[in-house]
C-alpha angles and dihedrals in degrees: 000000000000091000091050091049089051091053091050091052094047094097091061091067123067110262139169133234125265112299090240084067088084091064090043093052090048093052092047090052092045093050092048091049093049092046092051096045105035091116090058090051089052091052091048089056096051098034099038091121089068094047126063115244090223091057091050091050092048092049092049091047092049091050091049092050091047092050092048093050090045092052092049093049092046090051097048095042093049113091132156135187144148121259103212094189097057095026092236136140108221131199127187116196145151142095106234101345101050122200138189124217119198120191122188109230091226089057095057106112102176141357117204129190120204138169111206118197096267090049089058089063093057095034092235133126139225121228122201126193120204125195128179107270129317131077093302092077121119100004110174141196108204105198122040133139115247094252093049091047094050094043093048091048090054092047092052095044096044109119096211121087117288090230089069095043090116087082096049113119109233098179121122122290116295113272089226092064115117116248123204122184128197107222125230088242091057091048091051090051090051093045092052094049105037137072095358092133090051089047091052095052091040089058092048091048092047091052093050091045091049092052090049093049092048090052092047093052092046089053091051091048089049092231122156097227114102140167110240107212096192092050091047093049093045091052091048091052091052089069118095122256093255091053092049090046089050092052091049089049089050091052090049092050090047089050092052092049091049090048092052092050092046091050093049091049096043097044100030114152093003108197130180117200112193123199129172094274108024151015121240114201122196124183146135139097105220096007108043113200136190121194132177130219114193107208099216092049096056109113103165131030114193124193119191119194136155130201095269093048089050090057090047091047095234131119143167118245130180133188118220113199129205110285096024129118118234094214095059115081091201090062097056131076107220136189118199125202096012119163122237096249092048090048091051091051092052093047091047091052090054101045100018089235140057110249110250120191127200100161126066138181120204127187121254119252088249087076089062091051091050091050090050090055091047099046105026114018098041097047091049091049089049091052090050091052092050097043123345092193090067091070090047095048096039102029092137090061090053090051091047091049091050094050095047096043094044090050091051092047093052095047091047091049092050092050095048109104140143117212123190141179135171092284109018143046124201126196116201120195143143144091107238101349104051117208119209108193112189120195131190103228095216091059095055115110095216144318133231135196124197137178130193118221092249090055095057096082092051091043093235132142149148130265118200127194118208121205134162085260094058139274129306119199133198116193137192098031131141103281095211092055091043090053092053090049090047092054092048094050092049088050092051093046092051092048090050092051093049091047093051090052 
C-alpha cells in the first residue's frame, strides 16, 4: 500500500523523462539537421573532388558531437511535476536559455498520448497537453513509459481538486467502459470516397515541387542537366485530348489508391472507449495516437458526407471542444468511416438526445445572383479589361468556366440551409462533401444579425453565430425570422450564464 501511494505521489516531485529519451532527442535533432541540409549532402557527393574527405569527416564528427551534447542537456534540463498548492502543471526546459512553463490545471483542455514510429522502437510514448489559446497550447513530453503517460493523463484530466489527487485512481480504464471499433472495411469505404480531389491536386503539386527542387539542387551542384519547363509543357500539349484525359484519370486513380493506403495506415485499428464523462480514441499503425473527447466540453459536432458515402452508410464526424479552432486539424477529434447507428449512439451519449429539427431557414435566390456577380461576371469583366483578345482566342475556356462555376454555385445554394430547434442549431453547406455542423445553443458565445441598406426592401439579412472556435455566418435569409431566432438564442445564452453562476 505504501509503495502504491508513493507511485501515486510521484508526479508531485520534479522528475525527468525516460532515459531512452536521450537517444530519441538525438535522433530527432539528427533527422532535423539532415532534412535541413540534404542539398549540401547532395553537393558533397557530386563535388567531393573539390572538398577534402578529412574536412567532410571532421564536419560530420563535430555535428554528431554537438547533437549528442545537445540531446543530453535537453534531457537533464527537462523536468516536470504538479504543484498541488497552486494547482499547476510545471515544466522546466532548455539547453542554455532555460524556461519554465506553468499550466493551470483548470485550463487543460485535452491530454493526448501517441506513439510515433520511432517511439515504437524504444517502447516509449509521447504526451501532448492542449489548452484553449495562448502560449500554453500543445505542450509535449516526448519520452514516457506507457504507465507514466496514462497515469499523468488521468491526473491532469481529473475533475476533482489537485490537492486531493492522492486519492485519484490511476489504474487502467474501467472494464465496464463501452468499446466501439471502426472496421477495416469501413475505413476502405471511407478511403475510396473521401479526399480524392485533394489527393489529385496533392500529387500534381508534389510533382511540380519535386521538379523545382531537382533543378535547384542541380544549379547548386553546377551540373549541366536541367528540366526544361517549356519543352515539357509543349510536349504534353502535343498529346491528343483522349491521351491527356487518360493521364489525368490515371493520376486520379493513383490518388485514390494512395488515399486508401494512407487512411488504413493513419486510422488502423481505430478504437473508441467510452466512459461516463469522455471518449478515448486510439488508432494508428506506425504512429499510434490517443485523443480524448470530454463530453460536457463538446460545442460543435460536424458530420461530413457525400452522395456515395450516404449509399455506403459511412461518414466522417469530428468533435470540436470548447477553446478549439475549427480550421486546425490538430485541434479536432475525428472518426472516419463511422456508420449511422454508431454515430447516433455517440451523439446521444454527449447530449442525451438526438437533435431533431422542425424549423429551417433557406437563403433567398438573390444570394445566388450575388454569387454569380462575384464569381462569374466580375472575373470575366476583369479579363476583358486586362486583354479583350483573351476571350476571343479562348472563348471555349470562358464557356467551360461559366458552366462549371455556375453548376457549383447552384449546387452550393441548394445545399445551404440553417435548421434550428429549442436546443440545437445545424448549419448545412457544401457542394459534393456536405458538412452538417450542429451547435448546442447554450454553448454559443453570442449571436449577431446584420442588414445592409439594399437588403431592407427585400427584408433580407445575415445571422452570425460566434463560438470559441470562430464565427459561422448565414447570409441572404428572411430578416424577420432571423431576428426571432436571434432573440431566442440571446435568451438561451443568458439563462445558461445565470444558471452557471
